[in-house]
C-alpha positions in Angstrom: 0.0 0.0 0.0 1.3 3.5 -0.9 1.0 6.1 1.8 -0.3 9.4 0.2 1.9 11.8 2.0 3.3 14.2 -0.6 5.9 15.7 1.7 7.3 19.0 0.5 4.9 19.3 -2.4 2.0 19.0 -0.1 3.5 21.4 2.5 4.1 24.2 0.0 0.7 25.6 -1.1 0.4 26.2 -4.9 3.3 24.0 -5.9 1.1 21.2 -7.2 -1.9 22.9 -8.9 -2.8 19.8 -10.9 -2.0 16.1 -11.1 -3.9 13.0 -12.2 -4.1 10.0 -14.4 -4.7 10.3 -18.2 -7.0 8.0 -20.1 -4.0 6.4 -21.9 -2.6 5.0 -18.6 -0.1 7.8 -18.2 -0.2 10.6 -15.6 0.3 14.3 -15.6 1.8 16.4 -12.8 2.0 20.2 -13.1 4.5 21.6 -10.7 5.1 25.2 -10.1 8.8 25.4 -9.3 11.4 28.1 -9.6 14.1 25.9 -11.2 14.5 22.6 -13.0 16.3 21.1 -10.0 13.5 22.1 -7.6 10.9 20.6 -10.0 13.0 17.4 -10.2 13.1 17.3 -6.4 9.3 17.6 -6.2 8.8 14.8 -8.8 11.4 12.5 -7.1 9.7 13.0 -3.8 6.3 12.1 -5.1 5.2 8.8 -3.4 4.4 7.1 -6.7 7.8 8.1 -8.1 9.5 6.7 -5.1 8.1 3.2 -5.8 8.8 3.5 -9.5 5.2 3.5 -10.4 6.0 6.0 -13.2 8.5 4.2 -15.4 9.2 7.2 -17.7 9.3 10.6 -16.1 10.0 13.8 -18.2 10.3 17.3 -16.9 9.6 20.1 -19.3 9.4 23.8 -18.9 6.1 25.3 -20.0 5.4 28.9 -20.7 1.8 29.8 -19.9 -0.2 31.4 -22.7 -2.4 34.1 -21.2 -4.4 37.1 -22.3 -1.5 39.3 -21.0 1.0 37.8 -23.4 -1.5 37.5 -26.3 -1.5 33.7 -25.9 2.0 33.6 -27.3 0.7 34.2 -30.8 3.7 36.5 -31.6 6.0 33.6 -30.8 4.0 31.2 -32.9 3.9 33.6 -35.9 7.7 34.2 -35.6 8.3 30.4 -35.5 6.0 29.9 -38.6 7.7 32.6 -40.6 11.2 31.2 -39.8 10.0 27.7 -40.8 8.8 29.0 -44.2 12.1 30.7 -45.0 
């Protein structure tokens, strides 16, 4: 039986705004961390990670698309114009 004590992640409010299983048998954990190393620490301290429940773990940085940054449309258009060149 896995004890559901999420340690540091649980203790720091706002660090884990979302997590859960996907319909394809994988899972998603969104961690709000200031650095890659801190995100890695949170993931490694997850109780399911500790028992190797997640065989493949990937940490990726995500930039949030918001109204304030025009949903990153400028970045998308720049990328598309460079791709065409």
